[in-house]
Every structure is written in structure tokens, then in C-alpha cells.
C-alpha positions, 0 to 999 in steps of 0.5 A: 511806494514802501508798501509796494516794495514790501509786496514785491519782496513778498511775492518774489520770495513765496515758497516754491510748490512742486506738484507731482502726479503720482497716478498710473500712466499708460504702460508704466507702473501697474495700476495697483492703487485705483479702486476697482469695481470688479475685485470687490464691492468694498471699493478696494484697490487691486493692492488691497484685494486678496486676489489677482486683479487687473485694471486696463484703463483708457490711457493704456487702451489708447497707448497700445492702439487696442482696436477692439475688446479682444485686443484689450484682453491681452493686458490681463495676465493669462487671458487669451481670446480667440475669434475662431469661426463659430467659436468666439471665446476666452481662456482664463486660468485654464478654463473656457468661456462657459466658466468665465463671467464676461460682464458689462458694467457689472451685469452678467448676461450669461451668454458668451457670444455677447462678449464677441470682440467689438470696437473699443471706443465707447469703453472706459476700461476693462477690469478682471479678477482671476479665479472663482468669483461667483460670490461677486457676480453670480454663477459661471465664474470659475476661471475668472470674471472680466468686466467691460466698463463703458464711458459715462458722463463725468464732471468737466468739459472736454472732447476727444476724437480719433481717425483710423485708416489701415490695411484691408480698407479699414476706415474708422472715425470716433468722437466723444463730447462731455459737457456741463449743460446746467448749473455752476458745477455744484449741486443742481448741475447736470452733465451729458456725454456722447460717444460715437464710433463708425467702422468699415473694414474688409478682411484678408479673406475674400468677400468678408467685410464689417460695418459697425456703429456704436453710440453711447449717451449718458446724463449725470445729475448732481442733486446735492446732499450726496445724491447723484443719478446717472442715466446711460444708454448704449447702442451697437449695430454690427454686420459682417458680410460673408463671414469666414468659417474656416479653411478645410484641412487636407486628408488624412485629417489626423496627427498634424493637420495641414491646409493647402496654402493656395486656398488660405484666403478663399471663402467657402461661405454663401455669397450673401452669408451674414452675421448681424447683431443689434445690442442695446443697454439702458441703465439707471444708477442712483448713488446716495452718500447718506453720511461719511460712513454710509452709502447706498446705490441702486442700479436698474438695467435692461439689455436687448439683443438680436443676433442673426446668422445666415451661413454655410458653415462646414467644408471638407475635402473629398478623399482625393483632396481634389474638391471641397464639399460644402455643407451645414447651412444654418439660418439662426436668430437669437433674441435675448433680453435681460432686465434686473435691479440691484440695490447695495449698501456700503458701511464703514464702521467698527467690529469689536473695536476693529476698523471694519467695512461692510458691503451688502446687497440684493440683485434680482434679474430675469434673463430670457432668450429665444432661438430660431434655428433652421439647420440643413446638415446635407451637402450644399455643393462640391466645388473646385477649391481654386475656381468656384462661385458660391450660391446665394443662401436662399438658393440652398435646396430646402432653405426658405426665408423666415424664422420659426422659434425653437424654445424659450430659456428663462433664467430668474435669479435672486441673490443676496450678498455680503462682503467685509474687510476687517483690520485685524492689525494696522498691517493685516486685513481679513477680507471675506465675502458670501453670496447665496442665489436662487436660480430658477431655469425654465424651458418652453418648447415652441415646436413639436412636443416629444419625449426628448423635447417636452412642452416645458421643463424646469430646474431650480439651483441654490448655490452659496459661494464665498471667499476668505482672504488675508492681506499682509502689508509687510513693508511700505508698498509691498504685501503678501496675500492668500485666499480661498474662493469658491464658485458654481456654474452649469455642468454643461452649456450655459443656462440661458442657452441650455437644451432640454438634454442639458437641463435634464442632465444638469441636476445640480451645478458644478463646484469650483474651488481655488487656493491662491497666494501672491504678492504685490510690490513697488520697487526701484524707488517707485519706478517699478511695480510687480504682481505675482500669483500662484493658484490651483483650481478644481472644478467638479461635477462636470457632465460627462458620458457614463463610461459604461453607457455612452447614451447616459450622462453623469455628473462626475467629471472633473477639471483642474488648473494650476499655474503662476502669473507674473506682471511687471510695469516700469517707468524709469523716465518720463518718456520711457515705460515698459509693461509685460506679463508672463503666465504658465498654466497646467490645465487638464481633465481629471475625469471626462469622457466624450464620444466614448473616449476618456480625455483624462490628462488631456488639455482643454482646447484653446488653452495654451500653457504659456502666455507672454506679452510685452509693451 
């Protein structure tokens, strides 16, 4: 009885332990302390990186109800995304899609259409780094890099589901399952994850509708001894019926453009117009933690995409604004494959007695795209804008079913990269990076050989890009940073879609330069966090018309952007949170001629000067 009493007394007087989750919550304090795959290969958090790095995690995506990847991008300071007819794109720090790397799980497919908005269900998070970042992911990253990271199997058992109903007949059902299928949770355990999404929706435009299916499956295997392997597969199928290609503007089409409100919901496309895509990804990722200080990772990746277009795309009013003239019938197919392998290492050690971490790797890839265009620029029909019926696409005179290849673009890239973080002092870190690439671009003509379109043509580029930055932790939870970074991208177009004219003109890549300073701080006793950055970017060597001969192209164009970015996150109570961002950019062409007209001092299209978001 006495022993029992003592046990009860001890049990009653055990010290109380309070467990506090200090991690970021959805829409609360900024996510500054979770390691990012996009800002650095050293496993640094946004706070530790001398750059503007944003991580939009799954909790934030769900809290804001972001239905697709384009809506997720609103959380990235300064990013605007548009789905304009025939011109899907993103603007980041004053630069458009051709100068922004949009990647999937760290793989850049070098094709802006590949990043058109798709349903968000299979994505775990989206990460971004502002400004030149070719030193991380290769050429094409002057304005910044955006990385869409999919859900993969993880240790644990859980499931989630979602049902969404909305306007314009929106119906969406999503399901996810993660389970251990073998082992006891330690070495020898295997986990599988499956995510499925189906979406059907109409549109505010007559006749436009979308059907989309996503499927993602992955297997995580823990072999023990620090060795794990993840096999991941993703499949996306989307079909847009009678896509909207715009509303004609009233004449005169100068100054402030006007549309007739009575036709704003009208669709002038063919009755059976279509955009369809089928995308598949396969990745094999092997991680080996050899020692506490040494880690290796190998990623094999394969991408296959088929995109079909079948539309009448151009509409204009007649001189009297009484009829709409429809033209520009286009039958197009894009057949695109990327295969590559990346092997990398991470070593945590010392350099001259200072703590020093190193990341290094080799990335080899082959990117091939074949296009099958059939374009008829002639007038298809002239219709009453208020009362009309359009034809089926293959009723367009001269248009026949079937695809004929135009050319093959093959981009073979071999890259070596190195990154280092050295602690110069307990509160001062130097972060550097260097990447050297050999890019071989080859074009093969699949149609009639002419002087303008030879049988084959090739170019080889060897850019070297890098970054040097300092991070000073001047107080607990507060730092200042400065960095200088470089980038390279094509003077015109994208290498995977470049025409023979582009390749002849693009004798060398552009040079991008950025200087940036900023700060990342916690405040209000940890209830708030903020980041601020100021930058200037210049991009030189852009392909521009020769002002003395508009038939010639010279590589003397220049574009610049300077701006500031502010992001704030507050969590004053457990139930109340607030996040917002505000950015300003002054982007302009310094030297650029198009159509015989100088655009010097002009702002690039789809580039707003001020962007603000609040949640």
C-alpha cells in the first residue's frame, strides 16, 4: 500500500511539459526557416540565402483555395501570371516567360507553354528565387526561377480528399493516399503515395469548357544505411473545347482600345476548336547519406508531352465596325521529350579552419521538340458579331486533317556546378556559386530545303554564370544580405523552339547581371516576419533590328529593371493571420528596335509597375 501511495504521489507531481509547434502556419509568419530546394543546393533556408526566396507550402495553397498553379504564383512577391489567348506567361522582376526558368521538381524543360496553369492538387509546394539564377538551373533565368514541386511518398499513413463545386459548372474531385506497404517503419520499409484529381468546368465565354485529369504515384524505399530511393510518375491530361482567343477591338485601333460590351462573352473560334495536352513525368531519385558530413544524390528524369492546337485565332472588325472578319486557321502539334540525369554531392566540412559546406554536381540532358504546323492566314469568314454560327475546323477551305513535321530542335546540355557557404564569422556567411554549361543546339529541317531553311543548322554555347553573396545576422532573427548574380539566356525565342532565323541570329547568349540588397527579420516577439529587397537587373546582347537595315538583326539590344519587394506575415493570435506583399518595378528597354520602331524607354508588355496582394 505504501509503495502504491508513493507511485501515485510521483505520478501526480510529474513536471508539466509544454509542446509548442514553432513551424510556419498557413498564411501566418513568412516561411523563412524551412530548407528550400530552389534558392540553393546547400539545403539553406530562405533566411540563410542571400537572395529573395519564397516558399508557398501546401497548407498555404489550401488555405487560399488556389485552384491552379497560376493562382499559387500570386503568393510570390512581384510575380504576375496571365493566361491571355495564345500567350500564356509570367512576369517576374520586369522580365517575361522567355527569361524566367519554370521548372518541375528542379528540371527545366525550356518551354514556357509547359508551365501553363494546371490544377494544383498534385503539387506539394511552389518555390521561387528572384533575379538571375542560371547558376542553379541553367540558361534562361534572368528574371528568376519558379519551381513546381509535386507530392511524393513520405513516411507515415494518411489520406486526404477534396470536393469542389463552383460557377460555370465547375465540378472537381480530388483524393490522396499515403501508406506504408512493407516493413515496420525502419530500414526495409516501403511507402506508396497516390494522388488523383478530376476537373470539369465551363467558362464565362460561350462554348468553352475544360476537362482535366491528374494522376501522381510514387514509391519510397528505405534500404537502411542512409540509402533511400523514390520512384515517381505523374500524368496530366487536359482538353479545352473551343478555346477563347480574344475579343476584337473596335476601330480605330489606336490609343485606348475599346470593345463592344455586347459581344464580350462571344466566342469566334471554330465550333470544334481545341487545345489538348498529355504530359508524363518519370523520376528515379536515389539519396545516400554516406556519413554525417557527406551526402550523394542521383536524379534520373524523363518528360514526354504532346500538345495539339486546332483553332481559328484572329478576329478584327471591318472598317465600319459592323462585321467581324475571322482569319488565322492553325493546326499545330508540339511533340516534346526531355531525358536527363543529375548526380550531386553535399559535403559539410571546414576551409582554413572555418565551417564550410560544399555542393557540387554534373547535369546532362537532351531536350528534343518537333513541331507540326499547318497555318492558313487567309480570311475564314465574315460574321455578324451578334448573330453567327462558326464552322467545324476542317470545313475551313484548304485545311485537311493530319500532321506534317516542320523541324526538330535538339538541345544537348552538359553542366558542371559548384556552390559553397563559408562562415567567415559566427554571424557572417559568404555564399558563392558557379556553373559552366556546354549547350549544343541542332535544328533539322523536315520540309523543303531553302536558303532560309537549310537541311540542318547548329550552334554551341558555353556560358559560365555565378553568384557571390554575404549574409550578416546582426541580431537574433534578423539579417542583412547583399549579392551579385549573373545569368544567360537566348537573345530571342527559346532554344527548344528556336527557328532557323533565331539560331542564325543567336550567335551568342545574352548576359544578365543583378545587384541586390535586402533584409529578413522577425518582429513583434515572433508574431511577425518580413522581407525586403531592392535590386537592379540588366540584360544585354538582346537580338534587335539593325536601325540602319531592318532586314538585319544585331545583338546590341538591352533591357533593364530596378525595383523593390516587400513581404509581411503576421500571426497575432492562433486564429488570426495575415500575409501581404507589395512590389514596384521600373522595367524598360534601353535599346531595342522592333518593326523599324525604337522601343527605348518603353515598358515590356504584360509588365505592371506595381503589384500588391493581401490575404
